N, C-alpha and C positions, 0 to 999 in steps of 0.2 A: 504494500500500500504506500502511495505517495502522500505525505502530509500536505495540507493546503498551504500554498505560498502566502507570503505576507500580503501580496496584492489581492489574492482570493479572499483572504480574511477581511481585508479593508473594504472590498466590494466595489471599488471604482479606482480609476487612475487619479493620480495627483493632479490638481489644477494649477497650471503655471501661468504667471504673468511676466512679460518681458519688458524691461526698461532698457532701451537701446537694442542693438542687435538686428536692426532693420537691413534692408537691401543695400544700404550704403556702408554697412559695417564690415570691418576686416575679419572679425571673429564670429559674427553672428551665425553664419552658415555652419561653422564647426559645432557650435552649441546645438543647433537644430538637429544635426546628424547624431550627435552624442546623446541627446535626451531621448531620442526615439529608439535607440539601440535595444533597450531592454523592455520597452513597452510599459513603463511605469508612470508616464505622465502625458498629459495633453496640454498644448498651449491654448488657453481660453480667453486671454486678455493681453493687451499690449499697448505701451506707449513707446514705439520702437524707433523713433527718430525725432529730432527737433524740427525737421522739415515736414510740414503737413502732408504734402503729396507723397513723400517717401513713407511716412508713418502709415498712411491709409493703404498704399500699395503693398507694403510689407505685411500688414495685418490681413488684407484680402488674400494674399498669396497663401497664408496659413489657414484660411477659412475662419478667421476670427470674426464673430458677428460685429456689425457696424456699431451696435450700442455698447460694445466692449472694446472698441478701438479708440484710444485716447491720444490727445496731442500733448498732454502734460502728465507726468507721473503723479503729481499731486491730485489731479482729478481722478486718476485710476485708483489711488489709495482711498480717497473719500468714498467712491462709489463701490469699489469691490469689497471693502470692509463691511459694508451694510447689506450685501447680497447674501442670501442663503446659500448660493452656489458660488460665492466669491473665491478668489484664488487662495490656495494654500501656501504657495511659494512664489516669491518674486526673484527673478534672475536679473542682476544688475550688470549691464554691459556698456555703461557710459565711460567717457574719459575719467580717470581716477580722481580728479579734483572734485567730482560730484558724488563719489561713492558714499562718503560718510553721511552726508545729509539724507540721501535716499535710503540707505540701509537703516539708519537710526529711525526714520519715520515709519518704515514698515515693521521693524522689530517692535516698536512701541505699540503697534496695533496688533501684535501677536501673530504676524505673518512671517513665516520662515524666509530666510534670505540666503541665496547663493550668489556670490560676488566674484567678478573678474579680478584678476591681479593687474598691477599691484594693488594692495588693499586700499590705499589712499595716495594722495600726492605728497603729504607731509606727515612727519612723525606725530605732530600735534593732533591732526585729524585721526590718525590711527589710534592714538591713546584714547581719544574720545569715543571712537567706535568700539574699541575693546571694552570700555566701561559700559556702553550701551548693550553690548552682547551679554555681558555678565548680569546686567539688570533685567534682561528680557527672559520670558519663558519660551520664546521662539528659538529655533535652531539657526546656526550660521555656519556656512562653509565657504571656502575660498578655492577657486579653480586653478591651482598650480597643477596643470594637467599632466605634467611628466611624472608625477608621483603615482599615476595610475598604471604605468607600464609594469607588467609582471616581473621583468628582470630588474627593475629599480626596486621593487618591493622585495625581491629575492636578495638583492645586495644589502638592503636594510636588515633582513633576517640574518644573513651571514655575518655581518658586522656584530650584531647583538649576540650571536652564538659563539663569538670569539674565534672564528675560523682564521682570520688574518692577525690575531693577537691585538694588542693595544694599538689604537689608532694614533699614528704619529704625524702623517703628512696628508694634506687634502689639496687636490688640484681640480678646480672647477672652472668651466667657461661656457659662455654663450656668445660666440663671436660671429656675427652675421655680416654679409657683405653683398647681398643681392641688389639689383638695380633699384628696388623700391626704397632702400634705406641708405644706399651708398652716397648719393648726391642730393643736394637741394634742387627743387624745381626752379626754372628760370623766373617764374612769377611768384613773389612772396605769398600772395593770397592762395596759392595752390599747395602751400606747405601743410603737411599732415599735422594734426594736433599734437602728436608725440614729439614733434620738433619745435613746438611753440613754447617759449619759456613761460609765458603767462599762464599756460594750462598745465604743462608737465614739469615745470621748474627747471633750473639750470642743470641739475643732475639727472635729467630724463633717462639717460642710458642705464642708470642704476636701478630704476624702477621697471622700465619696459623690458629689458633683457637681463640685466644683472640680477633681478629678483629671482629668475629661474635658476641661475647658477648657484646663488646663495641658498635658496630654498632646497634645492636638490642636495647640496652638501650637508645641510642640517638634517634633512629628512633621513638620509642614508646613515650618517654617522651618529645621529642622536645627540649631537653636541652643538650648543649655540656658539656663534662668534662672539667674542668678548672684547676684541680690540682690533683696530685697523690702521694701516698706513696707506694712504691713497695717492695715486697720481692720475689726475683727470685731464683730458685734452679734447679739443675740438679740431677735427681733421678736415671735414667737408667744408668747402668754401661757402660763405654766407650763412652758415648754420649758427643759430643763437643759443644752442645748448651743448653740453659736453656729449660727445658721441663715442668716446673710448675711455675705459677705466681699468687701471691695473690696481688691484687691492692686495696688499699683503696682510694676512689676518691671523689672529690667534683664536683658538677655540677653548672651550671648557676642557678640563683635564689635561691641558698642556699641548695638544696638537697644534701645529701651525700649518699655514697653507697660503695659496694664492687663488684669487678669483679674478677672471678677466671677462669683461663685458664690452661688446663693441657692435657698432653699426657699420664699421668701415674696414672690416677684414675682407677685402675685395676677393670675390670668387667663392667665398664660403656660402653654401646654400642655407645652412642653418647654424651649425657650429656648437651645439650643446653636447658637452661630455663631462664625465666625472671620473677621477682616479682617486682612490683611497688606499693609502699605504699603512700597513701595520707592522708590528715587530716580526711577524711570520709570513707575510705575503701581501699581495695587493689585489684590488678589484678595479676593473675598468669597464665603463659603460658609455656607449656613444649613441645619441638619439637617431642618427641617420643609419644605424645598423642595430636597431633596438631589440632584435630577437635574441641577442647574445650578450652574455656577461663573461668577461675574461678574468680568470683567477690565475695569478702568477705567484710562484713560490721560489725562493732562492735555490739555485742549483737544480731546478726541475723544469720540465717542459711546461709551457703554458697550457692551461685547461680552458676550453671553450664550453661554457654552460649554456645550453639552448633552452629557450622557452618551450614548455610542454614535454620535456624529456627528463630522464633521470629521476631524482627524488626532490623536487622543489619543496620549499616550505609552504605552509598553509596560505600565507598571504599571496604568494605568486600563483598558486593553484586557483584561488578564488578570483583572481584577476585575469585568468586565462579562459577564453571562450572557444578557441579553435584548436584543432590538432596541430602537432608539430609539423613544420614544413609548409604551413598555410599562414603567412604573415598577418598579424592583426593590425599593427600600426597605430598611428597617432589618434585616429578617431575613436578606436576601441579603448585606448588608454584614457581619453577624455570621458568616454562613456562610463568607465569604471567609477570616476568621481561622481557622476550623476547617479549611478546605481547606489553608491554608498550613501549619498545625501538623501535621495528619495526613499531609500529603505529606512533611514533614520526617521524621516518625516512620517512614514507610514507606521513604523513601530510606535512613535510618540502618539499618533492618532489612535492607536489601539490600546493606549495606556501602558505600553511596555517601555523598557529602558532602551533608548536609542544608542547608548554608548558604544556597543560593539560595532555598529555600523559607521560610527564616526572616528574610530580609533586610528585609521590611516588617512583620514581626510584632512587636508590642510585647514588650519583653524585661524581665527582672528589673531591669536598670539603668534602664529607663524608669520602672518602678514605684517604684524607690528614689528617683529624681529627684523624683517627686511627694511622697513622704514627707519628703524633705529640705526641699522648699518649705513643706510644712505645718508642720514643726518651726520653720523660720525665721520663718514668718508669725506663729505664736503668740508667739514671742520678740519679734518686732517690735511686735506689738499691745501686749504687756505693758510694753514699754520705751518705746513711742512713738517709735521710731527705726528707721532702715534697718538691716536685718540681712543679712549675706552668707549664702549657703547653704554648709553644711559639706561640700563635695565630698570624695570619697575620693581619696587620693593615688594 
């Protein structure tokens, strides 16, 4: 006998509202693919763009009824919170300087929030949002999507089981250099918001790409960054924000490392990878070859660990949907985060503890950690000195 699934016991799909993520969004289509993968949710409402025509067209494409198509997220909140069939979850996909205000408002109404990274544009906003999450009965998750890869979760498990010994060195990077980010457009008005200082801040590269390298390093090692020495630069002509960052960092328990984030590594298609070195060996994972995790030990041949084969840990098995040799890829990794979060929402709706579903999902504290690093990195660069991270007590 097969026991009824969470969804069966809940009796319906989770109702989602989207803020941002319309047809003009860079990340919106990825979210739509990911949230559909496991059939746990339907998009039932949306304020999907600041442009009225785009907002309407985006909602129509998803068959969202006209009376639940909104031009402002505040209107969506006011009306959805009073509907008997109102949204259970809102997914926030706006530029990060808007995340805190939007997320706080929905959390205060008891509506669960799944938020795009980086958590916010500033550490001050991130601290305020972390307080709002702590004060709310609603759940909060952050879409650092690369943590959903089975072999990333396997790396986390192997570090915790002591396979490579005590962690000593950490090398993480997300160094991109495709045409979309390598150069500024000829017309300033065509500049993407991530390269506008007024929206993304001078240290935009630290949030937009550096957040992934940092989050991956902390996720796998289980250790927070505690101090940083930073060198930031602007390489692209006419760009008003930093687009390359070299960070030398210290971690809890004495490990040291380097984090490189860049928009100007010309020719790199994506450039996310992580290497963790312990006393007894090392692990190496690369996002453009994500099915494999390399284990290397001194004096021995390298071992390639493959998704779906061998004896992976429970976390990797749970994130695996397809047989070995059938690549799953980025969208399924993203979908794993949706499955984790929506399962937690359903469990909470059934009066059950959602904690087991949230255990591997990036949290508001993970997002705050990245903003604290960005804050300290900017201070370090300006002072030319090591700066500690201002951890909360």
